[in-house]
C-alpha positions as CSV (number, residue, x, y, z in Angstrom):
1,M,-27.8,-137.4,-73.9
2,E,-25.3,-139.0,-76.3
3,E,-24.0,-136.4,-78.8
4,L,-21.7,-136.1,-81.7
5,T,-18.6,-134.0,-80.9
6,K,-17.8,-131.1,-83.1
7,Q,-15.2,-133.1,-85.0
8,E,-17.5,-136.2,-85.3
9,L,-20.1,-134.0,-86.8
10,V,-17.6,-132.5,-89.3
11,K,-16.4,-136.0,-90.2
12,V,-20.0,-137.2,-90.8
13,L,-20.9,-134.2,-93.0
14,N,-17.7,-134.4,-95.0
15,F,-18.5,-138.1,-95.8
16,V,-22.2,-137.4,-96.5
17,F,-21.5,-134.3,-98.7
18,P,-18.1,-134.5,-100.4
19,H,-17.3,-130.9,-101.2
20,R,-18.2,-129.6,-104.6
21,E,-17.6,-126.3,-106.2
22,G,-20.5,-124.0,-105.5
23,D,-21.3,-125.5,-102.1
24,K,-21.9,-122.4,-99.9
25,S,-24.9,-123.0,-97.7
26,I,-26.3,-125.8,-95.7
27,A,-29.9,-125.8,-94.6
28,I,-31.3,-127.6,-91.6
29,I,-35.1,-128.0,-91.9
30,V,-37.5,-129.2,-89.2
31,D,-41.2,-129.5,-88.9
32,I,-43.1,-128.0,-86.0
33,P,-46.2,-129.3,-84.0
34,N,-49.5,-127.6,-84.6
35,N,-50.2,-127.6,-80.9
36,S,-48.8,-128.9,-77.7
37,S,-51.0,-132.0,-77.6
38,Q,-49.5,-133.0,-81.0
39,D,-45.9,-132.7,-79.6
40,N,-43.9,-135.5,-78.0
41,E,-40.6,-135.9,-76.2
42,S,-38.7,-137.3,-79.1
43,W,-39.9,-134.5,-81.3
44,K,-38.7,-132.0,-78.7
45,E,-35.4,-133.8,-78.5
46,R,-35.0,-133.7,-82.3
47,R,-35.6,-129.9,-82.5
48,N,-33.0,-129.5,-79.7
49,I,-30.6,-131.5,-81.8
50,A,-31.3,-129.4,-84.9
51,E,-30.6,-126.2,-82.9
52,K,-27.3,-127.6,-81.5
53,W,-26.1,-128.7,-84.9
54,S,-27.0,-125.3,-86.4
55,Q,-24.9,-123.6,-83.7
56,T,-22.0,-126.1,-84.0
57,L,-21.8,-125.9,-87.8
58,K,-21.4,-122.1,-87.6
59,Q,-18.1,-122.7,-85.7
60,V,-16.6,-125.0,-88.4
61,F,-17.3,-123.2,-91.7
62,D,-13.6,-123.6,-92.7
63,Q,-13.6,-127.4,-92.1
64,L,-16.7,-127.9,-94.2
65,K,-15.7,-125.3,-96.8
66,I,-19.1,-123.5,-96.7
67,E,-20.1,-120.0,-95.9
68,N,-23.5,-120.2,-94.2
69,V,-25.9,-122.4,-92.1
70,N,-29.6,-121.7,-92.2
71,L,-32.1,-123.2,-89.8
72,Y,-35.6,-123.4,-91.3
73,A,-38.9,-124.5,-89.7
74,Y,-42.2,-125.3,-91.2
75,K,-45.7,-126.4,-90.3
76,N,-45.8,-130.1,-90.2
77,V,-47.8,-132.0,-92.9
78,E,-49.1,-134.7,-90.5
79,S,-48.1,-137.5,-92.8
80,G,-44.8,-139.2,-93.7
81,N,-43.6,-138.5,-97.3
82,A,-46.4,-136.1,-98.1
83,D,-45.6,-133.0,-100.1
84,L,-44.0,-130.1,-98.1
85,P,-46.1,-126.9,-97.4
86,E,-45.6,-123.8,-99.6
87,N,-43.5,-121.9,-97.1
88,A,-40.7,-122.3,-94.6
89,Y,-39.6,-119.9,-91.9
90,L,-36.0,-118.8,-91.3
91,V,-35.3,-119.2,-87.5
92,N,-32.6,-117.0,-86.0
93,K,-33.2,-117.8,-82.4
94,S,-34.9,-120.8,-80.8
95,L,-37.3,-123.0,-82.6
96,P,-40.9,-122.3,-81.6
97,H,-42.9,-125.0,-79.8
98,I,-46.0,-124.7,-82.0
99,S,-46.4,-123.7,-85.6
100,A,-48.6,-120.7,-84.7
101,N,-45.4,-119.1,-83.4
102,L,-43.4,-119.4,-86.5
103,P,-41.7,-116.0,-87.4
104,N,-44.1,-114.7,-90.1
105,D,-41.7,-111.9,-91.0
106,D,-39.2,-114.5,-92.1
107,K,-41.5,-116.5,-94.2
108,I,-39.8,-117.9,-97.3
109,P,-41.2,-120.0,-100.2
110,F,-39.7,-123.4,-100.2
111,T,-38.8,-122.9,-103.8
112,K,-36.5,-120.1,-102.7
113,V,-35.0,-122.3,-99.9
114,F,-34.3,-124.9,-102.5
115,E,-32.7,-122.4,-104.9
116,T,-30.4,-120.8,-102.3
117,N,-29.1,-123.8,-100.3
118,Q,-26.9,-126.5,-101.8
119,L,-26.9,-129.0,-98.8
120,F,-29.8,-130.1,-96.6
121,L,-30.3,-131.9,-93.3
122,A,-33.9,-132.8,-92.5
123,P,-34.3,-134.2,-88.9
124,T,-38.1,-134.2,-89.0
125,E,-41.0,-135.8,-87.3
126,Y,-42.8,-136.7,-90.5
127,S,-40.5,-138.0,-93.2
128,A,-39.6,-135.4,-95.9
129,T,-37.7,-138.0,-98.0
130,A,-40.1,-138.2,-100.9
131,P,-40.6,-134.5,-101.5
132,L,-36.9,-133.7,-101.0
133,K,-35.8,-136.5,-103.4
134,I,-38.1,-135.0,-106.1
135,A,-37.0,-131.4,-105.3
136,A,-33.3,-132.4,-105.3
137,K,-33.5,-133.6,-108.9
138,R,-35.2,-130.4,-109.9
139,Y,-33.1,-127.9,-108.1
140,G,-29.8,-129.7,-107.9
141,F,-29.2,-129.7,-104.2
142,R,-28.1,-132.6,-102.0
143,A,-30.1,-133.7,-99.0
144,A,-29.8,-136.1,-96.0
145,T,-33.3,-136.9,-94.6
146,M,-33.5,-137.9,-91.0
147,P,-37.2,-138.6,-90.1
148,G,-37.6,-139.7,-86.5
149,F,-33.9,-139.1,-85.7
150,S,-33.0,-139.3,-82.0
151,E,-29.9,-139.6,-79.8
152,K,-30.3,-143.4,-79.9
153,M,-29.2,-143.2,-83.6
154,I,-26.0,-141.5,-82.8
155,P,-24.0,-144.8,-82.8
156,A,-25.1,-145.4,-86.4
157,L,-23.3,-142.2,-87.3
158,K,-20.1,-143.5,-85.8
159,V,-19.9,-146.8,-87.8
160,D,-17.2,-147.5,-90.4
161,F,-18.9,-145.9,-93.4
162,E,-16.4,-147.3,-95.9
163,S,-17.1,-150.9,-94.8
164,V,-20.9,-150.3,-94.9
165,N,-20.6,-148.8,-98.4
166,K,-18.7,-151.8,-99.7
167,R,-21.5,-154.2,-98.7
168,I,-24.1,-151.9,-100.1
169,Q,-22.3,-151.7,-103.5
170,V,-22.1,-155.5,-103.6
171,L,-25.9,-155.7,-103.2
172,K,-26.5,-153.0,-105.8
173,E,-24.4,-154.7,-108.4
174,K,-26.3,-157.9,-107.9
175,L,-29.8,-156.3,-107.8
176,D,-29.1,-154.3,-110.9
177,I,-28.8,-157.4,-113.0
178,A,-31.3,-159.6,-111.2
179,N,-34.6,-160.4,-112.9
180,T,-36.5,-161.4,-109.7
181,V,-36.1,-161.8,-106.0
182,S,-37.6,-164.8,-104.4
183,V,-38.3,-164.8,-100.6
184,Q,-39.5,-167.5,-98.4
185,F,-40.9,-166.6,-95.0
186,T,-41.5,-169.0,-92.1
187,V,-44.0,-168.2,-89.4
188,D,-43.6,-169.8,-85.9
189,N,-41.1,-172.3,-87.4
190,E,-44.0,-174.1,-89.1
191,K,-45.9,-172.4,-91.9
192,T,-44.1,-171.1,-95.0
193,Y,-45.0,-168.2,-97.3
194,N,-43.5,-167.4,-100.7
195,M,-43.1,-164.2,-102.6
196,V,-41.6,-163.4,-106.0
197,F,-40.7,-159.8,-106.8
198,D,-40.4,-158.7,-110.4
199,L,-37.4,-156.4,-111.1
200,F,-38.1,-155.7,-114.8
201,Q,-36.6,-152.5,-115.9
202,R,-35.6,-151.5,-112.3
203,V,-32.3,-150.2,-111.0
204,A,-31.2,-150.4,-107.3
205,H,-30.3,-147.5,-105.1
206,A,-27.3,-147.6,-102.9
207,S,-28.0,-145.7,-99.7
208,S,-24.6,-145.6,-98.1
209,G,-25.1,-142.1,-96.7
210,C,-22.8,-140.5,-99.2
211,F,-24.3,-138.0,-101.7
212,P,-21.5,-136.9,-103.9
213,E,-23.5,-135.6,-106.9
214,K,-26.0,-132.8,-107.3
215,G,-29.6,-133.9,-107.2
216,M,-29.0,-136.8,-104.7
217,A,-31.1,-137.2,-101.6
218,G,-31.6,-140.1,-99.1
219,N,-31.7,-141.2,-95.5
220,L,-29.2,-140.7,-92.8
221,P,-28.3,-142.8,-90.9
222,S,-27.9,-145.0,-94.0
223,G,-26.9,-148.6,-94.6
224,E,-29.2,-150.2,-97.2
225,C,-29.6,-151.0,-100.8
226,Y,-33.2,-150.8,-102.0
227,I,-35.1,-151.2,-105.2
228,V,-38.7,-150.6,-106.4
229,P,-40.3,-153.8,-107.8
230,Y,-41.8,-153.4,-111.3
231,E,-45.4,-152.0,-110.9
232,G,-46.5,-152.3,-114.5
233,G,-47.1,-149.4,-116.8
234,L,-44.7,-150.5,-119.6
235,G,-47.2,-152.7,-121.4
236,V,-46.3,-155.8,-119.4
237,A,-48.1,-156.8,-116.2
238,S,-45.9,-157.1,-113.1
239,R,-45.0,-160.6,-112.1
240,T,-44.7,-159.7,-108.4
241,K,-47.0,-162.2,-106.6
242,G,-47.3,-164.5,-103.7
243,H,-48.4,-164.5,-100.0
244,L,-46.8,-162.0,-97.7
245,P,-46.9,-162.2,-93.9
246,V,-46.5,-159.2,-91.7
247,Q,-46.6,-159.3,-87.9
248,F,-48.6,-156.6,-86.1
249,G,-48.3,-157.1,-82.3
250,D,-49.0,-160.7,-81.8
251,E,-51.1,-161.1,-85.0
252,I,-49.9,-162.3,-88.4
253,V,-51.6,-160.5,-91.3
254,E,-51.4,-162.5,-94.5
255,Y,-51.6,-160.5,-97.7
256,R,-52.2,-162.1,-101.1
257,V,-50.2,-160.1,-103.7
258,R,-50.9,-160.1,-107.5
259,Q,-49.3,-157.8,-110.0
260,N,-47.4,-156.0,-107.3
261,N,-50.5,-155.1,-105.4
262,V,-52.3,-156.5,-102.4
263,S,-55.4,-158.2,-103.9
264,K,-56.8,-159.6,-100.6
265,V,-56.2,-160.0,-96.9
266,L,-56.5,-163.7,-96.1
267,S,-56.1,-163.7,-92.3
268,P,-59.1,-163.4,-90.0
269,G,-57.8,-161.3,-87.0
270,K,-58.7,-157.9,-85.7
271,V,-55.7,-156.2,-87.3
272,S,-56.4,-158.0,-90.6
273,K,-59.9,-156.6,-90.6
274,E,-58.5,-153.1,-90.0
275,Q,-56.1,-153.6,-92.9
276,I,-59.0,-154.6,-95.2
277,K,-60.8,-151.4,-94.4
278,Y,-57.6,-149.4,-94.9
279,L,-56.9,-150.9,-98.3
280,Q,-60.5,-150.3,-99.4
281,K,-60.1,-146.7,-98.5
282,E,-56.6,-146.3,-99.8
283,P,-55.9,-148.9,-102.5
284,A,-52.5,-147.2,-103.3
285,Y,-51.3,-148.4,-99.8
286,G,-51.4,-151.9,-101.2
287,N,-48.6,-151.2,-103.8
288,I,-45.4,-153.0,-103.0
289,A,-43.2,-149.9,-103.1
290,E,-39.7,-151.2,-102.1
291,L,-37.5,-154.1,-101.3
292,G,-34.8,-153.1,-98.9
293,F,-31.6,-154.8,-97.8
294,G,-30.2,-153.2,-94.6
295,V,-26.8,-154.2,-93.4
296,L,-26.2,-152.3,-90.1
297,A,-27.1,-155.2,-87.8
298,D,-23.8,-156.8,-88.9
299,F,-22.1,-153.8,-87.4
300,G,-23.7,-154.2,-84.0
301,I,-26.5,-151.6,-84.4
302,K,-29.7,-152.5,-82.6
303,P,-33.3,-151.4,-83.4
304,I,-34.7,-148.5,-81.4
305,G,-38.3,-148.3,-82.6
306,E,-37.7,-145.7,-85.3
307,I,-38.0,-146.8,-88.9
308,L,-35.2,-144.4,-90.1
309,L,-32.7,-146.6,-88.3
310,D,-34.5,-149.9,-88.0
311,E,-35.0,-150.4,-91.7
312,K,-31.2,-150.2,-92.2
313,L,-30.7,-153.3,-90.0
314,G,-32.0,-156.0,-92.3
315,F,-34.4,-157.1,-95.0
316,H,-37.6,-155.0,-95.3
317,I,-40.6,-154.4,-97.6
318,A,-42.5,-151.1,-98.0
319,F,-46.1,-150.4,-99.0
320,G,-47.5,-147.3,-100.7
321,R,-45.7,-144.4,-102.4
322,S,-42.8,-145.2,-104.7
323,D,-42.4,-142.3,-107.1
324,H,-39.6,-140.8,-105.0
325,F,-37.7,-144.0,-105.6
326,G,-38.3,-144.2,-109.3
327,G,-41.7,-145.9,-109.2
328,I,-45.1,-144.8,-110.5
329,T,-47.2,-144.6,-107.3
330,G,-47.4,-141.0,-106.2
331,P,-49.5,-138.7,-104.0
332,A,-52.3,-138.3,-106.7
333,M,-53.2,-142.0,-106.2
334,F,-54.1,-141.4,-102.5
335,S,-57.4,-139.8,-101.3
336,S,-55.7,-136.7,-99.8
337,P,-52.2,-135.4,-99.1
338,K,-52.5,-136.5,-95.4
339,A,-53.3,-140.1,-96.6
340,V,-50.0,-140.4,-98.6
341,V,-47.8,-143.1,-97.0
342,H,-44.7,-145.1,-97.5
343,V,-44.7,-147.8,-94.8
344,D,-41.7,-150.1,-94.2
345,R,-42.1,-153.6,-92.6
346,V,-38.8,-154.8,-91.2
347,Y,-38.1,-158.5,-90.9
348,I,-35.7,-158.8,-88.0
349,E,-36.3,-160.8,-84.8
350,E,-36.6,-157.9,-82.5
351,I,-39.4,-156.4,-84.7
352,Q,-41.2,-159.4,-86.1
353,P,-40.2,-162.3,-83.9
354,R,-42.8,-164.8,-85.2
355,I,-41.5,-164.4,-88.8
356,Q,-38.1,-165.6,-90.1
357,I,-36.6,-164.9,-93.5
358,S,-35.8,-168.5,-94.4
359,S,-34.2,-167.6,-97.7
360,V,-33.7,-164.9,-100.3
361,Y,-32.6,-165.8,-103.8
362,F,-31.7,-163.5,-106.7
363,E,-32.4,-164.9,-110.1
364,Y,-30.3,-163.6,-113.0
365,P,-30.9,-163.5,-116.8
366,N,-29.0,-166.8,-117.3
367,R,-31.6,-168.4,-114.9
368,K,-28.9,-168.8,-112.3
369,K,-30.0,-168.3,-108.7
370,E,-27.9,-167.0,-105.9
371,L,-28.6,-167.4,-102.2
372,I,-28.3,-164.0,-100.6
373,I,-29.9,-164.5,-97.1
374,K,-30.3,-167.8,-95.2
375,K,-32.2,-167.9,-91.9
376,G,-32.1,-164.2,-91.6
377,K,-28.4,-163.8,-92.2
378,Y,-26.5,-162.6,-95.3
379,V,-24.3,-165.4,-96.8
380,I,-22.5,-163.3,-99.5
381,W,-19.8,-161.4,-97.5
């Protein structure tokens, strides 16, 4: 299994969490399967990584300028980006295989965990990004969320972080002043689809993997700039509209988007019918929650089938929850906590081979348009 050496782990964390006065404790939090049938090999591997990192970090307190490392486990919430449970459990030995074996004597409210730790790593099965982003702002800690992390992602922790950050900052500066983003998709080198995304009153997020200020939280590995399209709510309807193709297996699902929401599924296939039923049950899933611009493909990183890494490779669009990114679509808009989703669709050849991003243009207040992506490749570096 590929691993980070002790010094590589120190280098990563010193970049991710530049030392601030008051940093004393780092928490590693992991979710636990409810039963053995729910478990899987990658989940087991991730828990093993969390244990090893916990042990390693206890050997390098001086290099990280901290005093304590805590390993916490919690009962998984069975859905990505849903709210965390009320309690966590401090683990002093090995992580349990199922949640029934969590050490009840060491049960701690998550509120106390948030109050007593200043830095967080969250290598979880189900993404904790949304709840940790919200909690970080309230409690002032910093967090790197790592849903679906595996050894295959280790190379992405060894890239030139400074070069990655420079590209992300270029994208953020452009997105912050852009009014709209226009995207043209081409399916099977024949049919074209067009989308316009409204950025009214929106600010982009630079996810470079560096969290220097209190209250900051985001993904690791990192390597993207992302923004929530305007969803409405400020007295003006969103201008996000068009026809959005997404490839599921061999099928292309065509969504018609109006006012930043999927208004109809126009394609006739099996998956399309399933998407219609899903949208009828969970209308909030149809919210366009994010435009993301990943850059790691330019650094030789390849997709591995885990969204945490794959979304950092190129252009992507997310559906569903957006409040953790500054949007207005939150858990209350879904039918239940388990139904809360934030689902990314990544437009790179290895993941959606039938669809190519023909062009991406940013339009600025002076009506000037700038070509950002052409035939799936950035043209601004």
